[in-house]
C-alpha positions in Angstrom: 0.0 0.0 0.0 1.3 3.4 -0.9 2.0 5.9 1.9 -0.3 8.9 2.7 1.1 11.9 0.8 -1.6 14.4 1.7 -4.0 14.9 4.5 -7.3 16.8 4.3 -8.1 18.5 7.6 -11.5 19.7 8.8 -11.2 21.7 11.9 -8.7 19.9 14.1 -9.2 16.4 12.7 -8.1 14.7 9.5 -11.1 14.0 7.3 -9.4 12.3 4.4 -6.1 10.8 3.5 -4.6 10.6 0.0 -2.1 7.9 -0.8 0.2 7.9 -3.7 3.7 7.5 -5.0 6.4 9.9 -6.3 9.7 9.4 -8.1 12.5 11.9 -8.7 15.0 10.4 -11.1 18.1 11.8 -12.8 18.9 11.4 -16.5 21.2 8.4 -15.9 18.3 6.5 -14.3 19.4 6.9 -10.7 16.4 7.2 -8.3 17.3 10.4 -6.4 14.2 10.4 -4.2 11.1 8.3 -3.9 8.0 7.5 -1.9 5.7 4.5 -2.5 5.6 2.0 -5.3 7.3 3.7 -8.3 7.3 0.5 -10.4 3.5 0.2 -10.7 2.2 1.2 -14.2 0.6 4.6 -14.3 -1.1 6.4 -17.2 0.7 9.7 -17.5 -1.7 11.0 -20.1 -1.3 14.8 -20.6 1.7 14.9 -18.3 4.0 13.9 -21.2 2.8 16.4 -23.7 6.3 18.1 -23.8 7.5 14.8 -25.3 4.6 14.3 -27.6 5.4 17.7 -29.2 8.9 16.6 -30.3 7.8 15.0 -33.6 6.0 18.2 -34.5 9.1 20.4 -34.0 11.5 17.9 -35.6 9.3 17.4 -38.7 9.8 20.9 -40.1 6.1 21.6 -39.9 6.6 24.7 -37.8 8.6 26.4 -40.5 6.5 25.0 -43.3 3.2 26.5 -42.0 4.6 29.7 -40.6 4.0 28.7 -37.0 6.0 30.0 -33.9 6.6 29.4 -30.2 3.0 30.2 -29.3 1.8 27.2 -31.4 4.5 25.0 -29.9 3.3 26.0 -26.4 -0.3 25.2 -27.3 0.8 21.8 -28.6 2.1 21.1 -25.1 -1.0 22.5 -23.4 -3.9 21.3 -21.3 -5.4 24.7 -21.8 -8.4 26.4 -20.3 -10.2 27.1 -23.6 -10.0 30.9 -23.0 -10.3 33.2 -26.0 -6.5 33.4 -26.2 -6.3 29.6 -26.5 -9.3 29.0 -28.8 -8.3 32.0 -31.0 -4.8 30.6 -31.5 -6.2 27.2 -32.2 -8.5 28.7 -34.9 -5.6 30.6 -36.4 -3.6 27.3 -36.5 -6.3 25.4 -38.2 -6.4 28.1 -40.9 -2.7 28.0 -41.4 -2.6 24.3 -42.1 -5.7 24.4 -44.3 -7.9 22.2 -42.1 -11.5 22.4 -40.8 -12.9 22.1 -37.3 -14.1 18.5 -38.1 -10.5 17.5 -39.0 -9.8 17.7 -35.3 -10.5 14.2 -33.8 -10.7 15.3 -30.2 -14.3 15.7 -29.0 -16.2 19.0 -28.7 -16.1 20.4 -25.1 -16.9 23.5 -23.2 -13.8 25.4 -21.9 -12.2 24.0 -18.7 -12.2 27.6 -17.3 -15.6 28.1 -15.6 -15.9 31.8 -16.3 -15.2 31.2 -20.0 -17.8 28.5 -20.0 -20.4 30.9 -18.7 -19.5 33.6 -21.2 -19.7 31.1 -24.1 -23.1 29.8 -23.0 -24.4 33.4 -22.5 -23.6 34.0 -26.2 -25.7 31.0 -27.1 -22.6 28.9 -28.1 -22.0 25.3 -27.1 -19.1 22.9 -27.0 -16.5 23.1 -29.7 -13.4 21.1 -30.6 -11.2 24.1 -30.4 -12.1 24.5 -26.8 -11.0 21.0 -25.9 -8.0 21.3 -23.6 -6.0 19.0 -25.9 -6.8 20.8 -29.1 -3.2 22.1 -29.4 -1.8 18.6 -29.2 -4.2 17.4 -31.9 -3.3 20.4 -34.1 0.3 19.3 -33.7 -0.6 15.8 -35.0 -2.5 17.2 -37.9 0.3 19.6 -38.8 2.9 16.9 -38.9 0.7 14.6 -41.0 0.0 17.4 -43.5 3.6 18.3 -43.7 4.6 14.7 -44.3 1.8 14.1 -46.9 0.1 11.5 -44.7 -3.6 10.7 -44.5 -5.0 12.8 -41.7 -8.2 10.8 -41.2 -8.0 8.6 -38.1 -4.7 10.1 -37.0 -5.9 9.5 -33.5 -5.7 5.7 -33.7 -3.0 3.5 -32.2 -1.4 2.3 -35.4 -1.3 5.7 -37.2 2.1 7.2 -37.8 1.1 10.3 -35.8 0.9 8.1 -32.7 3.8 5.9 -33.5 6.2 8.9 -33.7 5.6 9.9 -30.1 5.7 6.2 -29.0 9.2 6.2 -30.4 10.2 9.3 -28.5 8.8 8.0 -25.2 10.4 4.6 -25.7 13.8 6.2 -26.4 13.7 8.4 -23.3 12.2 5.9 -20.9 14.1 2.8 -22.0 10.9 0.9 -22.6 9.3 -0.9 -25.5 6.1 1.1 -25.8 4.3 -1.6 -27.9 4.6 -3.9 -24.9 3.0 -1.5 -22.4 -0.6 -1.6 -21.3 -2.6 1.0 -23.1 -6.1 2.5 -23.6 -7.6 5.5 -25.3 -7.3 8.9 -23.5 -10.1 11.3 -22.9 -9.2 13.2 -26.1 -9.3 10.0 -28.2 -5.6 9.3 -28.7 -3.8 6.3 -27.2 -2.4 6.5 -23.7 0.2 4.0 -22.4 0.9 3.0 -18.8 4.4 2.8 -17.5 6.1 3.0 -14.1 6.5 6.3 -12.4 10.3 5.7 -12.4 10.3 5.5 -16.2 8.1 8.6 -16.6 10.4 10.6 -14.3 13.4 9.3 -16.3 11.8 10.5 -19.5 11.3 14.0 -18.1 14.9 14.1 -16.7 16.3 13.3 -20.1 14.1 15.8 -21.7 15.6 18.5 -19.5 19.2 17.3 -19.9 20.9 19.3 -22.6 23.7 16.7 -22.8 21.4 13.8 -23.6 20.7 14.9 -27.2 22.6 16.1 -30.2 21.8 17.6 -33.6 18.2 18.2 -34.6 16.7 16.6 -31.6 18.7 18.8 -29.2 17.6 21.9 -31.1 14.0 20.7 -31.0 14.0 20.0 -27.3 15.6 23.4 -26.6 12.9 25.1 -28.7 10.1 23.4 -26.8 11.7 24.4 -23.5 12.0 28.0 -24.7 8.4 28.0 -26.0 6.8 26.7 -22.8 9.0 29.0 -20.7 8.1 32.1 -22.6 4.5 31.2 -23.3 3.5 29.6 -20.0 0.0 31.1 -20.2 -0.8 29.1 -23.3 0.2 25.9 -21.6 -2.7 26.2 -19.1 -4.1 29.6 -18.4 -5.8 31.6 -15.7 -5.9 30.1 -12.2 -3.8 27.2 -13.2 -0.8 25.8 -11.4 1.3 25.0 -14.5 1.0 28.6 -15.7 1.5 30.3 -12.4 4.5 28.2 -11.4 6.3 28.4 -14.7 5.7 32.2 -14.9 7.7 32.4 -11.7 10.3 29.7 -12.2 10.7 28.6 -15.9 13.0 27.4 -17.4 14.5 26.3 -14.0 11.4 24.3 -13.2 8.9 23.1 -15.8 5.7 21.3 -14.7 2.8 19.6 -16.5 -0.5 18.3 -15.2 -1.8 14.9 -16.4 -5.1 13.6 -15.3 -6.5 11.7 -12.3 -3.8 12.9 -9.9 -0.7 12.9 -12.1 2.0 15.6 -12.4 5.4 15.6 -13.9 8.2 18.1 -13.5 11.5 18.9 -15.2 14.4 20.4 -13.3 17.1 21.0 -16.0 19.8 22.4 -13.7 20.0 19.2 -11.8 19.1 16.9 -14.7 16.1 15.6 -12.7 12.6 14.5 -13.7 9.7 14.1 -11.3 6.6 12.0 -11.7 3.8 11.6 -9.1 0.4 9.9 -8.9 -2.3 10.2 -6.2 -3.9 6.8 -6.1 -7.5 7.9 -6.1 -6.9 10.6 -8.7 -7.6 13.6 -6.5 -6.2 16.6 -8.4 -6.1 19.0 -5.3 -4.0 16.4 -3.5 -1.8 16.0 -6.5 -1.0 19.8 -6.5 -0.2 19.7 -2.8 2.1 16.6 -3.4 3.9 18.4 -6.2 4.6 21.4 -3.9 5.9 19.0 -1.3 8.3 17.1 -3.6 9.7 20.3 -5.1 10.2 21.7 -1.7 11.8 18.5 -0.5 14.2 18.5 -3.4 15.1 22.1 -2.6 14.1 23.5 -6.0 11.4 25.9 -4.6 11.8 28.1 -1.6 9.4 29.0 1.1 8.6 32.4 -0.6 7.5 30.5 -3.7 5.4 28.1 -1.7 3.7 31.1 -0.2 3.1 32.7 -3.6 1.5 29.5 -4.8 -0.3 28.7 -1.5 -3.7 28.4 -3.3 -2.2 25.2 -4.9 0.3 23.9 -2.4 -1.5 24.8 0.9 -5.2 25.2 -0.2 -7.9 26.1 2.3 -11.3 24.4 2.5 -14.2 26.9 2.7 -17.9 26.4 3.4 -20.8 28.0 1.6 -20.3 31.2 3.5 -16.7 31.5 2.3 -15.3 30.7 5.8 -12.1 28.7 6.2 -13.1 25.4 7.8 -10.1 23.2 6.8 -7.0 22.7 4.7 -5.0 20.3 2.6 -1.3 19.8 3.6 1.5 17.3 3.0 1.5 14.4 5.4 4.3 13.6 7.9 5.5 10.7 5.5 7.4 13.3 3.6 9.9 13.5 6.5 10.9 9.9 5.6 11.5 10.6 1.9 14.8 9.1 0.6 17.1 11.8 -0.8 
């Protein structure tokens, strides 16, 4: 059984406990720090979008279609669907000569609640451009168009658009992706399950400038520059990924997954981090991310305070009164470093 990483307090008693696992691994594969079972397969889902964007940048499609760092950042995003995100996605569709229906993610309302209400007040419903993964899908479409490949069904497991990022993940994680458990993600592309240790290794190598050479090194550096300079496009308003990277990128890069998963890249120390809250609680996952980054010494107490709404969130009642809190458990004191 995994240890308790986060406690949820109500008043002066613990109401809920959230178990999970976390791995911090360097680019050689050495486990620098860990808690829990880091060999159990986990679906990273959107937490590896930085890696999934590599084939787009390497293909030459960015130059071919007149795209820039904003489009690269959107390809790495789990975005809010705010006007800045949807507008850029619409511009991208036009640049590559595609229609809305060419996107094979489903139509959704924006993740950002205020934007949802604005859209519905205008009498508009869910759209594919508002899907939080629309940028990733545009990246797949762009690469296929640039390579002269069939775009229909680009979302399916055996399509070249998916096989390309499988190859990237396999190379960085030292795994044979075709042998990994898999299923379809919420946005309709395949998702594979691999141990947290391997996910963290992939992120460590992504952030290690010495791991690559030639075109791949240039592409990795371009992605890092894009997400560092355009952090708002990677998530948006009231989102941890954006708020943390606007403070700390490129020293610390973070990416949310789904169901309690986060990854982080710490280039200076050639470290990658991957964590999973067992029951998928996203609030607990944010608290755990703050705890591991603090334990590793890559964020200081002033940064924790600036990001307190994510790392030390309060629980309020219907009157807006503070009645509880989330906080890291005492098990973090036993983390191996």
